[in-house]
N, C-alpha and C positions, 0 to 999 in steps of 0.2 A: 418550512416556508421557503420558495426560491427567491433567488436573488428579487428576481422582478416583482415577485408580490410583497415581498418587504421595502424594496425604493418607492413601490406605490402607493403606499401609504402615506408619503409625506409630498406626491402630488396634487396641486390643489387645480380647480376652475382657474385661478388669478395664473396660475403657471402657462396652464393651456393657453389661457389668451393671450399673453405674453409671448409666446413663442409662435402663434400665426396672427399677430397685432402686426403687421409688416409691410411695405408695399411692395416690398424686392421680393418677387418671387422666387427667387434663387433661394433667399434668405428663411421665408417659409416653408421650401420644401427639405430646406436642410433640415431646418427645427423638427418639422413633421417627421420625417425620416428616424431622426434622433428620438424624436417620444415614443416613435413605436416601436424602433429598434429595442430602447430601456425597458419597454412597459408592457411591450404587448401589444396589439391593435384591437383584441376583443377588451382589457379592463379599459381603455380610452376612450369606446364609445360614449359613455354617461357623459364625460366631462366633455368630448369633443361638440357633442349635440348642447349642454349646457353652456357652453362658450359661444357658440354661434351667432348669439343676437348683443352680445358684447365685444366682439370683433370688426372695430369700426374699416381697415383696410377689405376690400374685397380680396386679395390676391385671398386671405386665410379662408374666407367663406369659402372660395370658388375650389381650395385643395378639401374641404373639410367634406363638403359635398360630392364632391369626385370619389373620394376614398368611401363613403358610405352607400353608394349605388349596389355593391355584392349582397348585401345586407338587408335589401327593400324587401323580400318577400319571407324574413326572418324576424324583423325588428317592426314593433309597430312604432318605436321611440322617432326612428329614421325617416316612415311615413308622416311623420308627425312636422320632422323638420323640416322635410320637403316638401310639404305644405303649407307652414310659414313662407320658407323659402320662395314660393311662387308670386309673392309679394316685395323681394327684394328689387334695393334701386339696382344694383350688379345685373347686367343680362346675362351672362357665365353663370350665376349660381341660380337664377332662373332655371336655363335651359337645364343645369344638372336635374334642378327640383322638379323638374321635366320627365326628364331621363329616370329618377328613382321611383315616380308615380306611373312611368309607363312601364319598367321592370315589375315594379310590384302586381300589376294587372289586377289593380283595386278599383272596382267599381263605383263605389264610392270619392272616388279622388275626382270623380268624369266633372261634377258642379263646379269647383272649385277651377279643373284646367278651363270650363268652358269661361269661366270671366276672363281668361286672358285671351281669349280669341277674337274684342278688339284692342286689343293694348295698340298702344303707337307705335312700337316696335314689328316691324313686320317678324324680326326671326324669332321676337317670343311668340306672335301667333303663330308661327309655321315649327315648333317645337311644342307648341300646348297642342295645335291639330296633329299633330305625327303623334303624341302623349293619347291623347284620345280612343284615335285611330289605333293603337295597338291595345290597348285596354277593350274596346270593345272588340278587338276580335281575339281575342284572350292568347296574342303573339306578339311577347316583345319584340320578334325580330321586325315587325314593321314599321317602330320606331325608324328605325334606318334604312330599312326596303320601304320606303316611301309609294311607290309603285307596284308595289304586292309581287313580283314578279320572281323573288323566291334566288334571287343574286347574292342577296347580299344579306348576312347573318351578323348580329349581336352577342357578341361571346362575353358574356361578364363572369360568368362561372364555367369551370373544363363540359358540365355538362346541358348547356346552352348548343354548344358546337353538334351540328345534326351527324357528324362524323365522328365523335366523340366513342372511344373505348377506350374502358378504365385499363391500365397499366399493370400490368400483377401486383404489385404491391399496395393499388388500392386495392382490388380481389382481395389480399389477404387480410385486408383491414374490415373491411365489408365485413365476413365471415370470422371475426372475432368477437 
């Protein structure tokens, strides 16, 4: 068993909450980095999702939601967390929730997003509308490229870049 795996056994949801529940952004950022460095990101995902509703300070919830965006197409738990996050009191958490749903391209998220179209905060209405547009067009780039000009690209994972070319070592890994 690796060192990361052995030390992971001692990490609890309470530890994750303690690391992320701080209103100082730099503290949350440092703590998140240290957790990812020590345990790896993938093993942390279930604990991060479980900790989300227990974190009182928005800075921690914002960091977690931002970090979950690349997993939106691969992990249903991330989409479920984003659906919950649409009702968060922090507009930044709501925005990252919209981003996760836009990147997921899941049509079943549209009814939840439509509820935000009457939100009292204009920025929340705009991000929800952009997420709905991206999902309806099945093009996550439209979340940023709101006029559909094709000049803005949202690169979450390398394959999202229209000019992406796998590097030689990536090709070798795919062939094995």
